[in-house]
C-alpha positions, 0 to 999 in steps of 0.5 A: 435679895434681888438688886440688894446693894451694900453700903458701909454705915456711918458709925462704923464704916468697917461694917455694911448693910445690904439694902435693896431699892424696893426696901427703901422708903425715904433717903434724907441727906445729912447736914454736911451731905457726906451721909445719908439716912436710909429709911426702909419700908419696915420701919429700920433706918441706917446711917450710910456713908454717901449722898442721896445721889451715889446711893441712887447711882448704886442702884442704877448700875447694872448688877454683875 
């Protein structure tokens, strides 16, 4: 998956999910703004650690 990034899951920070920017339909911030709900185009949803800004910043970083 080109440009995929790893995000820690809110419910279990020891687990991560790999998401590419092209898969994302919407990013919805949590009420306390420490977490975000990432809704994918295929209907999957992942509650991850980080703000909407943090997530978008991960995709703006150059691939190693």
